[in-house]
C-alpha positions as CSV (number, residue, x, y, z in Angstrom):
1,M,-92.6,107.6,62.1
2,S,-91.1,104.1,62.5
3,N,-90.8,103.3,59.1
4,E,-88.1,106.5,59.1
5,A,-86.8,105.5,62.3
6,A,-86.1,101.9,60.2
7,K,-84.6,104.0,57.6
8,A,-82.3,106.1,59.4
9,Q,-81.4,102.7,61.3
10,I,-79.8,101.1,58.5
11,S,-78.5,104.4,57.0
12,Q,-76.6,104.3,60.4
13,E,-75.9,100.3,60.1
14,K,-74.6,101.6,56.4
15,I,-72.3,104.1,57.3
16,V,-70.8,102.5,60.6
17,A,-70.1,99.4,58.0
18,R,-68.8,101.5,55.7
19,F,-66.3,103.1,58.2
20,Q,-65.3,99.7,59.6
21,Q,-64.4,98.6,55.9
22,L,-62.1,101.8,55.3
23,R,-60.5,100.9,58.9
24,N,-59.9,97.4,58.1
25,E,-58.5,98.7,54.9
26,Q,-55.8,100.8,56.3
27,R,-55.2,98.1,58.8
28,N,-54.3,96.1,56.2
29,L,-52.4,98.4,54.4
30,A,-50.3,98.9,57.5
31,N,-49.5,95.3,57.6
32,S,-48.3,95.2,53.9
33,L,-46.3,97.8,54.6
34,N,-44.7,96.2,57.5
35,T,-43.9,92.9,56.0
36,L,-42.7,94.8,52.6
37,E,-40.5,96.7,54.6
38,M,-39.0,93.4,57.1
39,D,-38.4,92.1,53.8
40,L,-36.3,94.8,52.5
41,R,-33.9,95.0,55.7
42,E,-33.4,91.2,55.1
43,H,-33.2,91.8,51.8
44,K,-29.9,94.5,52.6
45,T,-28.4,91.9,55.2
46,V,-28.2,89.6,52.5
47,I,-26.7,91.5,49.9
48,E,-24.2,93.5,52.3
49,T,-23.0,89.9,53.6
50,L,-22.9,88.4,49.5
51,N,-20.8,91.6,48.1
52,S,-18.2,90.4,51.0
53,A,-18.2,86.6,49.5
54,D,-16.5,85.2,46.7
55,P,-18.2,85.3,43.4
56,E,-17.9,81.7,42.7
57,R,-19.0,80.7,46.3
58,K,-22.0,78.3,46.4
59,C,-25.2,79.9,47.7
60,F,-28.7,78.4,48.0
61,R,-32.0,80.5,47.3
62,L,-35.6,79.4,48.1
63,I,-37.4,80.6,45.4
64,G,-41.3,79.7,45.7
65,G,-40.8,77.1,48.7
66,V,-38.2,75.2,46.4
67,L,-34.3,75.8,47.5
68,C,-32.0,76.5,44.3
69,E,-28.5,76.3,44.3
70,R,-26.8,79.2,42.8
71,T,-23.5,81.0,43.0
72,V,-22.9,84.4,44.4
73,K,-22.2,86.0,41.2
74,D,-26.3,84.8,39.9
75,V,-27.9,85.7,43.0
76,L,-26.6,89.1,43.2
77,P,-28.2,90.6,41.1
78,Q,-31.5,89.0,41.2
79,L,-31.5,90.3,45.2
80,V,-30.9,94.1,44.0
81,E,-33.3,93.7,41.5
82,N,-36.0,92.6,44.2
83,K,-34.2,95.2,46.6
84,D,-35.2,98.3,44.3
85,F,-38.6,96.6,43.8
86,M,-39.5,96.8,46.8
87,A,-38.4,100.3,47.9
88,K,-40.6,101.2,44.9
89,T,-43.6,99.2,46.6
90,I,-43.2,100.6,49.7
91,T,-43.1,104.0,48.7
92,M,-46.3,103.2,46.6
93,V,-47.8,101.5,49.5
94,T,-47.1,104.4,51.9
95,E,-48.8,106.7,49.5
96,E,-52.0,104.4,49.6
97,L,-51.6,104.3,53.5
98,S,-51.6,108.3,53.4
99,K,-54.8,108.5,51.3
100,K,-56.5,106.0,53.2
101,G,-56.0,108.2,56.4
102,S,-57.0,111.3,54.1
103,E,-60.5,109.6,53.2
104,I,-60.9,107.9,56.5
105,N,-60.5,111.4,58.4
106,K,-62.7,112.8,55.5
107,F,-65.4,110.4,56.4
108,K,-65.3,110.5,59.7
109,E,-66.1,114.6,59.4
110,E,-69.0,113.7,56.7
111,H,-70.8,111.6,59.0
112,N,-70.0,113.2,62.7
113,I,-67.9,109.9,63.7
114,K,-66.6,110.0,66.5
115,I,-64.4,107.3,68.3
116,R,-64.2,106.6,72.0
117,G,-60.9,107.4,74.0
118,E,-60.2,109.9,70.9
119,Q,-59.2,113.6,72.2
120,I,-61.0,116.4,71.1
121,D,-59.8,119.3,69.5
122,G,-59.8,122.1,72.3
123,S,-59.7,119.8,75.4
124,S,-58.0,120.9,78.3
125,K,-54.2,120.5,79.3
126,A,-56.0,119.4,82.5
127,S,-58.2,116.2,81.0
128,E,-54.7,115.6,78.8
129,A,-52.9,115.0,82.3
130,E,-55.7,113.0,83.4
131,S,-55.8,110.7,80.2
132,A,-51.9,110.3,80.2
133,T,-52.3,109.2,83.7
134,K,-54.9,106.5,82.5
135,A,-52.7,105.5,79.4
136,E,-50.3,105.0,81.9
137,N,-52.0,102.7,84.1
138,R,-54.1,100.9,81.4
139,N,-51.6,98.2,80.8
140,V,-51.0,97.7,84.4
141,L,-51.2,94.1,85.6
142,V,-51.5,94.1,89.8
143,S,-51.3,91.6,91.5
144,N,-51.0,90.8,95.5
């Protein structure tokens, strides 16, 4: 009997480890998406600025940690190409993120995983109001 209990414990540990791995992968995808979106916004800002500049004007571009001197007419097409590539990559990462979320939900349902603090479907409005009050007070620092 203890052998079966030990196997069940190992199995539970593997399930938890796999679930944590899935959540970490999802977190990494979300961080990558956030970084790409920030880079895209920066590229758009630089492109807007360079569009109004003289095409023969000197500008500097950081490439792999090396600052290179170029002209606006040389840099602008490269920036537009990079911006387009980033937009495509953001679309792909967003799709991967939603797939990972579906995979996590499926894994949770298959293994009956419940996360502390997560609302259960069919909970009453009173418990929702109570949890909303707790959420408001959760991050409050009170000093005397």
